[in-house]
C-alpha positions as CSV (number, residue, x, y, z in Angstrom):
1,M,18.6,0.2,-8.7
2,S,19.2,1.8,-12.0
3,P,18.3,5.5,-12.5
4,V,15.7,4.5,-15.1
5,V,13.9,2.1,-12.7
6,A,14.1,4.7,-9.9
7,A,12.5,7.2,-12.3
8,I,9.7,4.8,-13.3
9,L,9.0,4.0,-9.6
10,K,8.9,7.7,-8.8
11,Q,6.5,8.3,-11.7
12,A,4.3,5.5,-10.6
13,A,4.1,6.7,-7.0
14,A,3.4,10.3,-8.2
15,S,0.6,9.0,-10.3
16,G,-1.0,7.1,-7.4
17,V,0.0,3.7,-8.7
18,E,1.0,1.0,-6.2
19,L,3.3,-1.7,-7.6
20,E,4.1,-5.0,-6.1
21,P,5.8,-8.2,-7.2
22,Y,3.6,-11.3,-7.5
23,G,5.8,-14.3,-8.5
24,D,7.1,-13.4,-11.9
25,D,4.3,-10.9,-12.5
26,L,4.1,-7.2,-11.6
27,R,0.8,-6.3,-10.0
28,Y,-0.5,-2.7,-9.7
29,R,-3.3,-0.8,-8.1
30,A,-4.3,2.5,-9.7
31,S,-7.4,4.4,-8.9
32,E,-7.3,6.1,-12.3
33,G,-5.7,3.4,-14.3
34,L,-2.3,3.4,-16.0
35,S,-1.3,5.9,-18.6
36,P,-0.1,4.2,-21.9
37,E,3.4,5.7,-21.4
38,L,3.7,4.2,-17.9
39,R,2.3,0.9,-19.0
40,A,4.9,0.7,-21.7
41,E,7.7,1.6,-19.3
42,L,6.5,-1.0,-16.8
43,A,6.4,-3.7,-19.5
44,L,9.8,-2.7,-20.9
45,H,11.6,-2.7,-17.5
46,K,9.5,-5.4,-15.8
47,T,12.4,-7.6,-14.7
48,E,14.4,-4.8,-13.3
49,I,11.4,-3.3,-11.5
50,L,10.5,-6.6,-9.9
51,E,14.1,-7.0,-8.7
52,A,14.0,-3.5,-7.2
53,L,10.7,-4.0,-5.5
54,R,11.9,-7.2,-3.9
55,Q,14.8,-5.4,-2.4
56,I,12.6,-2.9,-0.6
57,D,12.2,-3.7,3.1
58,R,8.6,-4.3,4.1
59,C,6.8,-4.3,7.4
60,P,6.2,-7.9,8.6
61,N,2.7,-7.0,9.8
62,C,1.2,-5.0,7.0
63,Q,3.7,-5.3,4.1
64,E,4.0,-1.5,3.8
65,P,7.5,-0.3,2.7
66,I,9.7,0.7,5.6
67,A,12.9,2.7,6.0
68,G,16.1,0.7,6.0
69,G,16.9,-0.8,9.3
70,A,13.4,-0.3,10.9
71,A,11.8,-3.4,12.2
72,R,8.3,-2.4,11.1
73,C,6.3,0.6,9.8
74,G,5.4,3.5,12.0
75,A,1.8,2.5,12.4
76,C,2.5,-1.1,13.3
77,A,5.3,0.0,15.7
78,A,2.9,2.4,17.3
79,A,0.2,-0.2,17.7
80,L,2.7,-2.7,19.1
81,H,3.8,-0.3,21.7
82,G,0.4,1.1,22.4
83,W,1.4,4.6,21.2
84,K,-1.3,7.0,20.1
85,L,-0.9,8.0,16.4
86,P,-1.3,11.7,15.8
87,P,-4.6,12.7,14.0
88,A,-2.6,13.5,10.8
89,A,-1.8,9.8,10.5
90,W,-5.6,8.9,10.5
91,N,-6.1,10.7,7.1
92,G,-9.4,12.3,8.2
93,L,-11.2,9.1,9.4
94,P,-11.8,8.3,13.1
95,R,-9.2,6.2,14.8
96,S,-11.5,3.2,15.2
97,V,-12.8,1.5,12.0
98,S,-16.1,0.8,13.8
99,D,-16.6,4.6,14.0
100,W,-16.1,5.1,10.2
101,P,-19.0,6.1,8.0
102,E,-20.8,3.0,6.5
103,E,-19.4,3.4,2.9
104,W,-15.8,3.5,4.2
105,R,-16.3,0.7,6.6
106,A,-17.8,-1.4,3.7
107,A,-14.8,-0.6,1.5
108,Y,-12.5,-1.7,4.4
109,E,-14.3,-5.0,4.9
110,E,-14.3,-5.8,1.2
111,R,-10.6,-5.1,0.8
112,A,-9.7,-7.1,3.9
113,A,-11.7,-10.0,2.7
114,I,-10.2,-10.0,-0.7
115,M,-6.7,-9.8,0.7
116,E,-7.4,-12.6,3.1
117,F,-9.2,-15.1,0.8
118,D,-7.8,-14.2,-2.6
119,G,-4.5,-12.9,-1.5
120,G,-3.8,-15.5,1.2
121,L,-2.8,-12.9,3.9
122,P,-3.6,-13.7,7.5
123,R,-6.7,-11.8,8.7
124,G,-4.8,-9.4,10.9
125,A,-2.4,-8.4,8.1
126,A,-5.3,-8.1,5.6
127,E,-7.2,-5.8,8.0
128,Q,-4.1,-3.6,8.6
129,R,-3.4,-3.3,4.9
130,A,-7.0,-2.6,4.1
131,E,-7.1,0.1,6.7
132,T,-4.0,1.7,5.2
133,L,-5.5,1.6,1.7
134,V,-8.9,3.0,2.7
135,R,-7.3,5.8,4.7
136,A,-5.2,6.7,1.7
137,E,-8.2,6.6,-0.6
138,H,-10.2,8.8,1.8
139,K,-7.3,11.3,2.0
140,A,-7.0,11.4,-1.8
141,R,-10.8,12.1,-2.2
142,H,-10.9,14.7,0.6
143,R,-7.8,16.9,-0.2
């Protein structure tokens, strides 16, 4: 990965922008939108960014980035082995989605459904990804 692409990916992550390859397109999720500068950089270096993103190892269960050599992300490994995640990993929401406040549970259900039906993910993977996203959003709002 070139230093320029690494800097763009770092800037995107620092801005709360999630990037992912989608065929020959670059998809993003940004709670506050893209800055014009970042949008221009993404467009200018799109091919290199897509190549770099495709080389990042992803968890087979939830598609979260994982450290090189790991079989799955920490949350999925913990679930697989029945380990209890520390409260810090819950990002302020109860462990069980059924115990979440209604607004957060509704956001979770909506995201899971979109990822399953529009994104083509299996239901389990969609639910895991939705939980990760909603927990991150909750954490960002309640810092």
